N, C-alpha and C positions, 0 to 999 in steps of 0.2 A: 866560570868557576864558582860554584855555590859558596855563599858565605858560611862562616862557622855557625852563626845563628840559624841559618836555613838547615844546616846539617843537624843541629840540635832539635829543631822543631819537627823535622821530617822523620828522623831516625831515632834519636836518643830519647827525647821526651816521651813519645808514646810507649816505649819499652819500660822506662823507669816509672812512668805514671801508672802503667798497668800492674806493676809490682805492688802498688799501694804503699808498701813499706818505705820505698824511696821517694814517695810522693807526699804522704801525709805528715812526714816528720820535718824537722827543721831543715834538713838537707834539701828536701823537695821545695820548701818555701824559698830558700836561697837560690836554688836553680831557676825557679819560675821568676823570681824577682829580677835576676840578672838577665833573663831571656826576653821578657816582654813587659815588665812593669814600666809605666810612665811615671817618673819621679814627680811630675807636676800634678798628678791626679789628686793628691791630698794637700796641695798648696792652695787652699781655698779659705775664703772668709764666709763663714756660715752664720753670721750674726742675724740674718733674716730668717733663719730656720728654727723651729721649735721641735725638739727631738725628745721623745720619751723612751726610756730604757728600763726594762724590767730586770730584776736580779742584778742591780747595778752596784752593789756594795763590795763585791769581790770578784776575783777571777776575770773572765773575759768581759763581763758586764762592766766592771770597774775600769778595765783598760780601755774599753770602747768609749766610756764616758770621759776618761782622761784625755784621750786623743781628740775627741770632738770638742772638748772644752778648750783645748789649745787652738782649735779652728773657730772658736768664738760662737759655737752653736748654743742656743738657749736650751738648757737641759732640765728634764723632769725625771728624777731618779726614783723608780718604784722599787721599794725594798720591804722585806717582811719584818725584820727585827729592828726595833728602834735603837737599841743599844749598839748592836753591831754595825748599824748603818751610819751612825752619827759621825764617826771618824772619817769614813769614806766621803760622806757629804761635805764635811768641812775642808777636806783636801781638794775636792773638785771645785768647791766654791772659791778657794784661793786662786784657782786658775781662771774660772769663769764665774764672776759674782752672780750672774743671772742664772742660778741653778736652784731648783726646787726639790726638796725631799718629800716624797709621798710614801706613807706607810700603808702597805696593802699586801696581803698574802695571795699570790697568784694561784693557789689551790683552793681558795675560799671565794666562791662566786659572790657572796654578799659583800665581802670586803672589797672586791673589785668594783661592785656597783656603788660603793660609797666614795669612790675617788672623785674629788672636786678640784678643778683647776680654772684659771681665769684667762687662758690663752688657747688658741687652736693648735692642734698637733699636725705637723707636716710629715713626720716620720715616726713610726712606732717600731722599736726594736724589741721583739719578743724573745728575750734571752733567758729568762728565769728557767731553771731546770734543776733536777736532782736525780740521784741514783740511789734509792733506799736500800739498806741492808736487809730490812724485814718488811713484811706486808703492812702497809699503812693506808688509811683512808682519810679523805678530806673531811671538813666539817659537814659537807652535804652527803658524805658516805661513799664517794667515788674513790677508786684506787688512786693513789697519790700521783703517779706518773701521768695517768689519764687526766686528772684534774689540773695538774700544773702545766703540762705541755700542750693540751688540746682544749679542754673546756674553759680554763681560765683565759687563755688568749682570745678565744672566740667571744667570750663574755666581755672582755675589755674592748674589743672592736665594736661590739654592739653598744656598749655603754657610752663610749666616746661619740659614736654617731648619734645616738638618741639624745645626748646632751648638746649636740651641735658643737662638739669640741674637736672635730677634724677639719682641716683645710679642704678645699673642693675636691682634690684627688690625692689623698694621702698615700704614702709609701709604707707598706708593712714589710718587715724583715723577720722571718722566722729563723732563729739560729738552731739548726738541726745538728746532726752529728754523723760522722762517717760510719758509726755503728748502725745507723738506719739503713745503710746499704746492704747489710747482711740479712735483712728481714723482708718478708713479703707482707703486704697489708693483710692482717688477720683480725677479723672482727671479734672473734672469741677472745684472743689473747689481749686485745686492746681494752675491751669493755668488761670481760669477765675472766681475768687471769686467776689461776688457781692459787688458793691461799696455802695449800699444802705444798711444801718444797718450793715456795715462792722464790723467784730469782729476780732481784731488782735490776740486774744488768739486762736481762731479757726484756723486762717490762719497759725499761728505758729505751732499748733499741726499737721495740715495736712502736712506741709512741713517737719516736724520732722519724721512723718511716712514715707514720701517719701525718706528721707535720709536712713532709714533702708532698704527700697526696693532697692534704688540705690546702696548701698554698696554691697548687695548680687548680684545684676546684674553685677556689675563691675567684681566681682570674677568669676562669671559664664562665662562671655564673654571673659575674658582675664586671665585665671588662672596662666599662666606661666610668665606674665609680671608685675604683681602687687599683693600686698596683701592689701585688703581693709577691715578694721574693723569698726564696729559701736559700740558705747557704750553710756550709759547714766549715769549721775552723781547722780541720786536720787534727793531728794528735798534739794537744797542747798540755803543758805542765801546769795543771790547775790543782787546787786543793781537793776537788772532787775526784780527779783521777788518782791522786795519791791515796785517798782514804777508801774509795769504793773499788778501785782496781789496783791493789798493791802489787800483785804479781806482774801485771802488765807494766806498771810503773818501773819496777826493778829491772825489767828486761829492756825497757826502751828509754830510761831516764836520760841517758847520755845524748840522745838525739831528739827528744821531745821539743816541740816548738815552745818558744817563750811566749809570754802573754801578748807582746806586741805583734808577733807574727800570727798568733792565733786570731787576734782581733782584727787583723788587717782588712780582710774582705768585708767584715761587718761595717767597719768605718768607711771603707770605699763605697759600699752601696748606700749608706746613710748620707754620704756627702755628695752623691751624684743625683739628687732628686730632680734636677732640671734636665737631666740627660735622658735620652730615649734608649733604654736598655731592655734586653730580652728577659722575660719572666719564665721562659719555657725551659726549665732545667734547674739544676742545683749549682749555685755559684761557689766556686772554690778558687782561691788565689787569683781573684779578679777576673776569672773567666767562667763562662757558662759551661756546665758539664751535664752529662746525661743523668736522668733520674735513676738509672739502673746500671750497676757495674756487673751484676750477675743476672743472666737471662731468666733464671727461675724465680727471681724476686718481683717480677712484673705482675701486678694485680689485674684481674679481669674488670671489665666495665660493670659487671654485676656486683662485684665486691665494692667498687667505688660507690655505687648507688646505695648499697646496704650500709656502708660507712656513713654516708650523708643522712640516710634515713634514721640511723641509730642516733646520730647527733641531734637530729630534729626531734626525736622522742625525748631526749634529755633536756635540750635547751629551747625547745619549741621554736625552731628556726622559721616556721611558717609565719610566726608573728614577730620576728625580729624587726626592729626599727631600721636596721641596716639590711637592705634587700639583697643578701648574698645569694 
């Protein structure tokens, strides 16, 4: 007689997960947690790990830092605004005194290149993100989602490697979004979005798909040097969702994930650096999932190479100190 968990795993979970609505929300998290989470996974002492988190002053970044602080990880919080970051920094520092605040704007490539620390990073959580209401450009003139979600993270990887501030095989975690699943890699939309009738939600989703592709390409081009993971938090109740997606928030607010649930997989991946885990897919609720939920969103190999070539033109990847 099959067990109840077997029944859930074989019949119920695939149906509910395919619905997305009953998977990405808090109910999906609680169902997955009950079915297959190991409660001992996060019972770790991470005092020998140095973890850097971008966008760590609020939302999922802050919650990730808070949970990792309780696990005694040595933290480096990369935040853009000094005033807004100070309170978060002091709160985390009360939990884990070995916490460092770094002021840097993840959309500003020069700001990133000015980051200085005195320890090597074992895990880099690329969490900083935004969903702009209007068309904006970075200090270097790039559309703000492209700069924050793609160019900034790549620049940070290169900077830390160039300064010899990575451990021998660091773990990179891109915090993408379920919204990325709705888009196909589109070079024009990512690098040259229209300024007329600009849609920040669309720009956000296109660059979140690009993060999924970028993480996979990093692994393919440099498998012995780095471990790059990509995950998404599901539908979480963050200030960004409330302000940038008010209609969505009103319709789903009763069942949105809380910050602890949304950050769970980020914390899980950051705390498992000594484990052999798959990088071939998108992590969600502590499991590896497909890169694609919709067949028409799969990019061609030609588009992937065009994407890399375009990045090379902007960041001069052929001369990167980190041979991705």
